[in-house]
C-alpha positions, -999 to 999 in steps of 0.1 A, spaced: 2 0 1 13 33 -5 24 52 24 1 83 14 -27 62 13 -22 47 50 -14 79 65 -39 98 49 -37 133 62 -60 157 59 -77 189 79 -101 189 102 -132 210 99 -152 235 124 -190 221 119 -213 253 128 -248 244 138 -273 271 148 -312 271 151 -336 286 171 -342 275 205 -359 243 206 -355 232 167 -333 205 178 -295 218 173 -282 205 205 -295 168 209 -287 167 171 -253 180 179 -246 158 210 -256 127 187 -232 135 162 -207 141 188 -216 105 204 -213 84 173 -182 99 155 -150 92 180 -128 117 152 -153 152 164 -150 168 193 -177 193 211 -161 227 215 -159 238 251 -162 278 258 -147 301 282 -172 320 304 -171 343 332 -199 332 349 -196 308 377 -198 272 377 -235 256 386 -241 224 407 -224 193 389 -204 216 360 -163 210 360 -139 231 346 -132 220 312 -161 196 309 -190 219 303 -170 251 301 -137 267 308 -147 289 339 -124 318 340 -129 355 357 -133 385 341 -101 399 340 -83 369 323 -114 370 298 -104 403 288 -68 390 287 -74 369 260 -95 393 240 -66 418 241 -45 387 229 -69 378 201 -72 343 218 -106 337 205 -127 327 175 -156 347 184 -167 362 217 -198 377 232 -215 394 261 -247 370 272 -268 382 302 -239 402 323 -214 373 313 -191 366 288 -189 336 267 -160 329 240 -143 301 221 -103 299 222 -88 297 193 -56 276 201 -73 244 210 -95 246 180 -71 249 156 -44 224 169 -68 199 167 -81 209 130 -39 205 123 -40 172 139 -69 162 114 -97 163 139 -130 179 138 -145 204 161 -182 208 164 -196 244 173 -238 244 191 -237 284 184 -257 311 173 -260 327 145 -238 358 154 -211 336 167 -211 315 137 -205 346 119 -176 358 137 -157 323 131 -168 323 91 -146 358 92 -115 342 112 -115 309 94 -138 306 61 -122 278 45 -123 258 80 -161 263 86 -192 240 75 -221 259 80 -259 239 91 -288 255 101 -315 235 118 -353 248 111 -384 236 126 -415 224 106 -433 251 117 -436 276 146 -465 264 160 -447 230 165 -415 255 177 -438 261 203 -452 233 212 -414 218 217 -405 246 241 -435 241 266 -433 203 260 -401 207 273 -413 223 305 -376 238 315 -390 276 309 -413 299 324 -441 309 299 -420 349 297 -391 329 288 -408 309 264 -420 337 247 -388 357 247 -373 326 230 -404 325 202 -398 360 197 -363 361 190 -368 326 166 -378 349 139 -346 371 139 -328 337 140 -346 321 112 -342 352 93 -304 345 90 -311 306 75 -295 325 39 -259 325 54 -257 289 60 -241 261 38 -267 236 42 -301 238 58 -318 212 77 -362 211 84 -362 189 118 -396 175 112 -386 140 119 -357 138 140 -339 102 128 -344 119 91 -327 151 103 -299 132 116 -293 112 87 -291 143 69 -267 159 92 -244 130 93 -245 127 58 -232 167 55 -207 157 79 -193 124 59 -193 144 26 -174 176 42 -146 158 58 -137 145 22 -137 174 4 -101 177 -18 -89 206 -4 -91 189 31 -74 159 23 -37 168 15 -28 130 12 -46 131 -23 -21 153 -41 8 129 -39 -14 96 -37 -24 107 -73 10 117 -84 18 80 -79 -12 67 -97 -4 91 -129 34 77 -123 26 39 -119 33 23 -153 17 -11 -159 
C-alpha cells in the first residue's frame, strides 16, 4: 500500500450548527459527537460561575473577568459575546491545534458567533442551520420541554424570527420535522465535507503516484 494512502493526512473542519431554541440543534449535535470519535465538541470559556455538577474543562472553561479580558486583548478567541451579564467565547488555540491534527470540532452556536468564526477561518467552516417544521411546532416543543417559564418561552419565540431570518448565510439547511431523518441528513453532510479535496492533503501525492505508476 502507498505510504500516502496509509497516512491519509487531512485537515479537520469546524462544523457550526445553529437554530432557534427548540428546533433541535443541541440534541442533534450531541448525537453526532457521540457517534463520531474523530469529532470533538467545542468547549467555551465563560466568566460565569460553575453551576452544581459542572466541571471546569468539561462544560466550560471557567475564568474570571480579568483573564477573559486578557484573552480578548491577545486575540485568543475565534468568537466571543456578552450574554446576560457574563462573557462567553471559543478559545482559538485548542481548535486550531485539533484541525491541524486532523480532528474535527463541532460548535453548537448562535448565528452571530457563527458569523465571527466564518470571518476568521472561512475555509475551515461548514455551516448548518436547523429549522423547525412550523412556528406552531416550535412553540409546542418549547412548552413540552417544561424547562422555562411562559415569559421566557415567549421571548425565545420572539427571537426565533430574527434567528430564522439568517438561514441564507448557511451552507446547508435541515428542516427538523422527523428527528431521525434530520440526524441522517446532518451525518451525511458531515461525512461528505470530510471528503472535500482541499481538506485531504494526502490526495495530491497519492494521485501523482497513480499517474507515475506504469503497468
